[in-house]
C-alpha positions as CSV (number, residue, x, y, z in Angstrom):
1,M,167.0,177.2,72.7
2,N,168.0,175.8,76.1
3,K,165.4,173.1,75.8
4,N,166.8,172.0,72.4
5,R,170.3,172.0,73.7
6,Y,169.3,169.9,76.6
7,I,167.6,167.4,74.2
8,I,170.8,167.3,72.0
9,I,173.0,166.6,75.1
10,L,170.7,163.7,76.1
11,L,170.8,162.2,72.6
12,V,174.6,162.4,72.5
13,L,174.9,160.8,75.9
14,F,172.5,158.0,74.8
15,W,174.6,157.4,71.7
16,L,177.8,157.3,73.7
17,G,176.3,154.8,76.1
18,G,175.7,152.4,73.2
19,Q,179.3,152.5,72.0
20,P,181.7,149.5,72.7
21,V,183.6,149.9,76.0
22,P,187.3,150.6,75.3
23,A,189.2,147.4,76.0
24,A,192.3,147.4,78.3
25,P,195.4,146.0,76.7
26,A,195.7,142.3,76.7
27,P,198.4,140.8,79.1
28,D,201.7,140.1,77.4
29,I,201.2,136.3,77.6
30,V,198.0,136.6,75.7
31,T,199.5,138.6,72.8
32,Q,202.6,136.4,72.8
33,W,200.6,133.3,72.1
34,S,197.8,134.8,70.1
35,P,197.0,132.6,67.1
36,V,197.7,133.3,63.4
37,I,194.4,132.6,61.7
38,C,194.2,131.2,58.1
39,Q,190.6,131.5,57.0
40,L,189.8,129.0,54.3
41,D,187.1,129.6,51.7
42,K,185.1,126.5,50.9
43,S,181.6,128.0,50.3
44,D,180.4,131.6,50.5
45,G,183.5,133.9,50.5
46,L,185.6,135.2,53.3
47,S,184.3,138.8,52.9
48,A,180.8,137.7,53.8
49,P,179.8,139.2,57.2
50,Q,179.0,135.8,58.7
51,N,182.6,134.8,58.2
52,I,184.1,137.7,60.2
53,F,184.7,137.0,63.9
54,T,183.8,140.1,65.8
55,L,182.3,141.6,69.0
56,V,179.1,140.2,70.5
57,N,177.9,143.8,70.7
58,Y,179.2,144.9,67.3
59,D,175.9,146.6,66.6
60,R,176.3,148.9,69.6
61,D,173.8,147.2,71.9
62,W,173.6,144.2,74.2
63,R,170.4,142.8,72.7
64,L,171.5,139.6,71.0
65,N,168.4,138.5,69.2
66,N,168.9,141.2,66.5
67,N,172.5,140.3,65.7
68,W,171.8,138.4,62.5
69,Y,169.4,141.1,61.2
70,N,171.9,143.9,62.0
71,L,174.6,142.4,59.8
72,L,173.0,144.5,57.1
73,F,173.7,147.8,58.8
74,Y,176.9,147.7,60.9
75,P,180.6,147.4,59.9
76,L,182.4,144.5,61.5
77,E,185.7,144.8,63.3
78,R,187.8,141.7,63.6
79,A,188.0,141.0,67.3
80,M,188.8,137.9,69.4
81,Y,188.0,137.3,73.1
82,Y,190.5,135.8,75.5
83,S,190.7,134.3,79.0
84,V,193.6,133.2,81.2
85,V,193.7,130.7,84.0
86,E,197.0,130.1,85.8
87,S,198.1,127.0,87.8
88,D,201.4,126.3,89.5
89,S,202.6,124.6,86.4
90,H,200.7,126.0,83.4
91,Y,198.9,129.0,81.8
92,Y,195.6,128.0,80.2
93,I,195.0,130.6,77.6
94,S,191.8,130.6,75.5
95,Y,190.8,132.6,72.5
96,Y,187.2,132.8,71.3
97,Q,185.7,133.7,67.9
98,Y,182.2,135.1,67.8
99,Y,180.2,135.2,64.6
100,P,176.7,136.8,64.4
101,R,175.5,134.1,62.0
102,H,176.3,130.4,61.2
103,I,175.3,129.0,57.8
104,G,177.4,125.8,57.6
105,G,175.1,122.8,58.0
106,G,172.0,124.7,59.0
107,D,171.5,128.4,59.4
108,H,171.2,129.9,62.9
109,E,172.0,133.1,64.7
110,H,175.3,133.3,66.6
111,D,178.3,131.0,66.5
112,L,181.1,130.9,69.2
113,T,184.2,128.8,68.8
114,G,187.2,128.4,71.1
115,V,190.9,127.5,71.2
116,L,192.5,126.4,74.5
117,L,196.3,126.5,74.8
118,A,198.1,124.6,77.7
119,V,201.4,126.5,78.0
120,S,203.7,125.0,80.6
121,K,206.0,127.2,82.6
122,T,209.7,126.9,81.8
123,P,212.7,128.1,83.7
124,D,213.5,130.6,81.0
125,K,209.9,131.9,81.2
126,S,209.5,131.4,77.4
127,G,206.8,128.7,77.9
128,R,206.1,125.6,76.0
129,L,202.9,124.6,74.2
130,D,201.9,121.2,75.6
131,M,198.5,120.8,74.0
132,L,196.0,122.7,71.9
133,V,192.3,122.0,72.1
134,T,189.5,123.4,69.9
135,Y,185.8,123.6,70.3
136,S,183.6,124.3,67.2
137,N,180.2,123.1,66.0
138,N,179.9,121.1,69.3
139,K,183.0,119.2,68.3
140,W,186.2,118.8,70.4
141,Q,189.6,118.3,68.8
142,R,193.0,118.1,70.3
143,W,196.6,118.3,69.1
144,D,199.9,117.6,70.9
145,G,201.8,120.9,71.1
146,S,204.8,119.4,69.3
147,R,202.6,118.8,66.2
148,V,201.2,122.4,66.0
149,R,202.9,124.8,63.6
150,L,204.2,127.8,65.5
151,V,205.4,131.2,64.1
152,G,207.4,132.5,67.0
153,R,205.0,131.5,69.8
154,H,201.9,132.0,67.6
155,P,200.0,128.7,66.8
156,V,198.7,128.6,63.3
157,L,195.0,127.7,63.0
158,N,192.8,127.0,60.0
159,I,189.2,128.2,60.1
160,R,186.7,127.3,57.4
161,A,184.2,129.8,56.0
162,A,180.5,129.2,56.8
163,S,181.0,126.3,59.3
164,H,183.8,128.2,61.2
165,E,185.4,124.8,62.1
166,I,188.9,125.2,63.6
167,A,191.9,122.9,63.0
168,A,195.5,123.4,64.1
169,A,197.9,123.7,61.1
170,G,200.6,121.0,61.0
171,R,204.3,121.6,60.8
172,S,204.1,121.9,57.0
173,N,204.0,125.3,55.3
174,R,201.3,124.0,53.0
175,A,198.4,125.7,54.7
176,L,200.1,129.0,54.6
177,T,200.9,129.0,50.9
178,S,198.0,127.2,49.1
179,S,194.4,127.6,50.4
180,A,194.8,130.3,53.1
181,M,193.1,133.5,52.2
182,Y,194.0,135.6,55.3
183,Q,196.7,135.3,57.9
184,I,195.6,137.4,60.9
185,A,197.7,138.0,64.0
186,A,197.1,140.3,66.9
187,S,200.4,142.1,66.3
188,G,200.2,142.1,62.5
189,N,202.5,139.8,60.6
190,P,204.8,137.9,63.0
191,T,208.5,137.7,62.2
192,G,209.2,134.8,59.9
193,L,205.7,134.4,58.4
194,D,205.9,134.4,54.7
195,N,202.4,135.6,53.5
196,T,203.3,136.7,50.0
197,K,201.3,133.9,48.4
198,A,198.6,133.4,50.9
199,L,197.4,137.0,51.4
200,Q,194.9,138.3,48.8
201,K,194.6,141.9,47.8
202,G,192.8,143.8,50.6
203,A,193.1,141.1,53.2
204,N,192.9,142.3,56.8
205,A,196.1,141.8,58.7
206,G,195.0,142.2,62.3
207,Y,192.4,141.6,65.0
208,R,191.8,143.1,68.4
209,L,192.0,141.1,71.7
210,I,189.1,141.7,74.1
211,S,188.9,140.1,77.6
212,L,186.1,137.5,78.0
213,D,185.2,139.5,81.1
214,Q,183.0,141.7,78.9
215,L,180.8,138.7,78.5
216,W,181.4,137.1,81.9
217,D,180.3,140.3,83.7
218,R,177.0,140.0,81.9
219,R,176.4,136.3,82.6
220,Q,173.3,137.1,84.7
221,D,171.8,139.3,82.0
222,I,169.2,136.7,81.1
223,G,165.8,137.2,79.4
224,Q,164.1,138.0,76.1
225,S,166.0,140.7,74.2
226,R,168.9,140.4,76.6
227,V,172.3,138.9,76.3
228,F,171.3,135.3,77.3
229,A,168.0,133.4,77.0
230,R,169.1,131.1,79.8
231,W,172.3,130.4,81.7
232,G,175.1,130.6,79.2
233,S,172.9,130.4,76.0
234,F,172.8,133.5,73.8
235,D,169.4,134.9,73.3
236,S,168.0,134.3,69.8
237,Y,164.8,133.7,67.8
238,N,166.4,130.4,66.5
239,A,165.8,127.0,68.0
240,V,169.6,126.4,68.1
241,K,171.1,127.9,71.2
242,V,174.8,128.8,71.0
243,T,176.5,128.7,74.4
244,A,179.2,130.6,76.2
245,P,182.5,129.0,77.4
246,W,181.4,128.7,81.0
247,V,178.9,125.9,80.0
248,W,181.3,124.0,77.7
249,E,182.1,120.7,79.3
250,Y,183.7,117.4,78.2
251,R,183.1,114.4,80.6
252,Q,182.0,117.0,83.2
253,L,185.3,118.8,82.9
254,N,184.5,122.5,82.4
255,W,186.5,124.6,79.9
256,L,186.8,127.6,82.2
257,T,186.7,126.3,85.7
258,R,188.8,123.2,85.2
259,P,191.0,123.7,82.2
260,G,193.9,121.8,83.7
261,E,191.9,118.7,84.4
262,L,190.4,118.9,80.9
263,I,193.9,118.9,79.4
264,Q,195.0,116.0,81.6
265,Y,192.0,114.0,80.3
266,F,192.8,114.8,76.7
267,Q,196.4,113.8,77.3
268,G,195.3,110.4,78.5
269,R,196.6,111.0,82.0
270,T,194.9,110.3,85.4
271,V,192.9,113.4,86.1
272,R,194.1,115.1,89.4
273,E,193.0,118.3,90.9
274,C,195.1,121.3,89.8
275,N,196.5,123.9,92.1
276,Y,195.2,127.1,90.5
277,L,196.9,130.3,91.4
278,S,194.4,132.5,89.5
279,N,191.1,131.4,88.1
280,P,188.5,134.2,88.0
281,Y,185.8,131.7,86.8
282,Q,185.9,129.5,89.9
283,P,183.8,130.4,92.9
284,G,185.8,131.9,95.6
285,M,188.8,132.8,93.5
């Protein structure tokens, strides 16, 4: 009996070790600017598992080359990763959407997309959205903050099914009342957002915010059947290698280590070194 009880205890501990680590609450600034997501159905349906952004370890392990296969066996929680970098003038807040499978324009395992907000510091501490940059399907897009639709401080984004391509919604309400299937916000339905026409029966109204540190802390977990096949590239049996934000670069300006300089470039300004007060992704900070 004692031997059997010992075995049971070991099995329980093993099972608990595979569960997702409880996430600490996101900082206020992250929840205040968290995007409202309108997911657009142009191909295979929004309820398809490949169209739900979720946790990298949704299947209770940190082996990534089985994530496509395990879509058959595990429920998916809507979850979005975030990171924050602060300079003396701005907060650079990023939100990331992970999908176990991409089927738009060629099937492959994994997809990771990102949204970078440049929020300038204002005397009243409310902040102002100066620019929004998206990265999806190896494509960069940018919008002046004044042209992005906001609900409160929440920017409204359109994400297409299958391809997961991201675009900022304009100032018009059209995207919210015609083709949108879900409207998802971290805190539920933000005040002032009329979703009576857009939301379909059974639509999910929320997602969880998870620090990018859960991935960043495993950046050296490299090898077959690990998290990464090589630096910043998710392990997979596919030829297409999907990358993490710390290898995203445009004109040698890195998304995580130099977000301020990246924003300057997209604004058409002379790129000058930023004075970062907090940047956990830069060496020595």
